[in-house]
C-alpha positions in Angstrom: -8.3 -16.9 -8.7 -11.2 -14.8 -9.8 -9.9 -12.3 -12.4 -10.4 -13.9 -15.8 -12.9 -11.3 -17.0 -11.0 -8.3 -15.4 -8.9 -5.8 -17.3 -5.5 -7.6 -17.6 -3.6 -4.4 -18.4 -4.9 -2.5 -15.4 -3.3 -2.4 -11.9 -4.7 -0.9 -8.8 -2.0 0.5 -6.4 -3.0 1.1 -2.8 -0.3 2.7 -0.6 -0.7 2.8 3.2 1.6 5.3 5.0 2.2 5.6 8.7 1.5 9.2 9.8 1.8 8.7 13.5 3.8 11.1 15.6 6.9 9.0 15.7 7.3 9.6 11.9 7.6 13.3 12.3 11.4 13.4 12.3 11.3 11.8 8.9 8.4 13.9 7.5 10.4 15.5 4.7 11.9 12.2 3.7 8.5 10.6 3.4 7.3 13.4 1.2 10.4 13.2 -1.0 10.3 9.4 -1.0 6.7 9.3 -2.0 7.2 11.9 -4.8 10.1 9.8 -6.2 7.9 6.7 -6.0 5.1 8.5 -7.9 7.4 9.8 -10.6 8.9 6.3 -11.2 5.4 4.8 -11.5 4.2 7.5 -13.8 7.0 7.3 -16.3 7.2 3.5 -16.4 5.9 1.6 -19.4 3.9 -0.8 -17.3 0.3 -0.5 -18.3 -2.6 1.5 -16.9 -2.9 2.0 -13.2 -4.8 4.0 -10.6 -3.6 5.0 -7.1 -5.0 5.3 -3.6 -2.9 6.7 -0.9 -4.1 6.5 2.7 -2.5 7.8 5.9 -3.0 6.2 9.3 -2.5 7.3 12.8 -5.5 7.4 15.1 -7.7 7.1 12.0 -7.5 6.6 8.3 -7.3 9.5 5.8 -7.3 8.9 2.1 -5.3 11.8 0.5 -5.7 10.1 -3.0 -8.6 7.8 -3.8 -8.9 5.8 -7.1 -7.2 8.5 -9.2 -5.6 7.5 -12.6 -1.9 7.3 -12.0 -1.1 10.0 -14.6 -3.4 12.4 -12.9 -2.0 12.1 -9.4 -0.2 15.2 -8.0 2.9 15.3 -5.9 2.4 15.0 -2.2 2.5 18.5 -0.6 3.8 19.3 2.9 0.3 20.2 4.3 -0.9 16.7 3.3 1.5 14.8 5.5 1.9 16.1 9.1 2.6 13.1 11.3 0.8 13.2 14.7 -1.0 10.9 17.2 -0.7 7.2 17.8 -0.3 4.3 15.4 -3.2 2.1 14.4 -1.8 -0.2 11.9 -4.6 -2.8 12.2 -7.3 -0.2 11.7 -5.4 1.4 8.8 -4.8 -1.8 6.9 -8.2 -3.4 7.7 -10.0 -0.2 6.6 -7.9 0.2 3.5 -8.4 -3.4 2.3 -12.2 -3.2 2.9 -12.5 0.2 1.3 -10.6 -0.8 -1.9 -12.4 -4.1 -2.1 -15.9 -2.4 -1.7 -15.2 0.2 -4.4 -13.9 -2.4 -6.8 -17.0 -4.5 -6.2 -19.2 -1.6 -7.5 -17.5 -1.7 -10.9 -18.6 -4.0 -13.8 -16.2 -6.9 -13.8 -14.6 -5.9 -17.1 -13.6 -2.5 -15.7 -11.9 -3.9 -12.6 -8.1 -4.1 -12.5 -6.8 -7.7 -12.8 -4.1 -6.8 -10.4 -4.1 -5.1 -7.0 -1.0 -4.4 -5.0 -1.2 -3.0 -1.5 2.1 -1.5 -0.2 2.5 -0.6 3.5 5.2 1.6 5.1 5.2 1.8 8.9 7.5 2.2 11.9 5.0 0.6 14.2 3.9 -2.8 15.3 0.6 -4.6 15.3 -1.9 -3.2 17.8 -5.5 -3.9 18.7 -7.3 -0.9 17.3 -11.0 -0.4 16.9 -12.8 -3.4 15.4 -9.7 -4.9 13.9 -7.8 -7.6 15.6 -4.7 -9.2 14.1 -6.8 -12.3 13.3 -9.5 -10.3 11.5 -6.9 -8.3 9.4 -5.1 -11.5 8.5 -8.4 -13.0 7.4 -9.1 -10.0 5.2 -5.6 -10.0 3.6 -5.6 -13.8 2.9 -9.1 -13.6 1.5 -8.0 -11.0 -1.1 -4.8 -13.0 -1.8 -6.5 -16.3 -2.3 -9.7 -15.3 -4.1 -8.5 -12.3 -6.1 -4.7 -12.7 -6.2 -4.0 -9.4 -4.5 -0.4 -8.7 -3.8 0.9 -7.2 -0.5 4.2 -5.6 0.3 5.3 -4.6 3.8 8.2 -2.2 4.8 8.7 -2.0 8.6 11.2 0.0 10.7 11.6 -2.6 13.4 13.7 -5.7 13.9 10.6 -7.9 14.0 9.1 -6.8 10.7 8.9 -10.4 9.5 6.8 -11.4 12.6 4.6 -8.3 12.2 4.0 -8.9 8.5 3.4 -12.6 9.0 0.8 -11.9 11.6 -1.0 -9.8 9.0 -0.9 -12.6 6.4 2.0 -11.1 4.4 4.7 -13.5 3.2 8.4 -13.1 4.4 9.5 -12.7 0.7 7.4 -9.6 0.5 8.6 -8.0 3.7 11.4 -5.5 4.0 13.1 -3.7 6.9 14.3 -0.1 6.8 16.1 2.1 9.2 14.0 4.9 10.7 16.0 7.8 9.4 15.7 10.0 6.2 18.0 7.7 4.1 16.2 4.6 5.3 12.8 6.0 4.5 13.8 7.1 1.0 15.3 3.6 0.4 12.0 2.0 1.6 10.1 3.9 -1.1 12.6 2.8 -3.7 12.0 -0.8 -2.6 8.3 -0.4 -2.8 8.5 1.2 -6.2 10.5 -1.7 -7.5 8.1 -4.2 -6.1 5.0 -2.4 -7.4 6.6 -2.1 -10.9 7.3 -5.8 -11.0 3.6 -6.5 -10.4 2.4 -4.0 -12.9 4.8 -5.3 -15.6 3.2 -8.7 -15.4 0.0 -7.2 -16.7 1.7 -5.0 -19.3 3.3 -8.2 -20.8 -0.2 -9.7 -21.1 0.0 -12.3 -18.3 -3.6 -12.4 -17.1 
């Protein structure tokens, strides 16, 4: 665990959202669910945090990147328009590498001691670009084992446990949701609860 010199009261939140065409019917629920998630994180007494939000379909698009949590604006309709196919592997692999690279450019004392990556998708693992399941699993486990990153997975399919495990994410940190507006909103509530639990470890001084 390499975080002894990092800021123990600072958490990095990275949220990966499925923006493929199959999510279109739940578009409004995603926007409402995210904005509820954001509000809960902003008002919580849980230490300092920054937020990255990335959307994936055929590519990866960061709509928020390393912004202090209290400065993040609500998600607008024009920012989330689902279309195209699902590239979960490219999305997660690209996000993990991007966040890791940017953190590596900071002096160690300015790096967050905690990083939590939260994923919401209705898709399954696919081979996309340069990211195979094995490569993504290696990236995830490297960050878990060396830097104590936390990962949470919400999937809208019956085999979410299998999908998450293939990515290196533990069953205890995997959650199913029904692909309808109520299910999507509940998934954001679940992710918010999980993220707050990680943040509050730091706010209590557990470094």
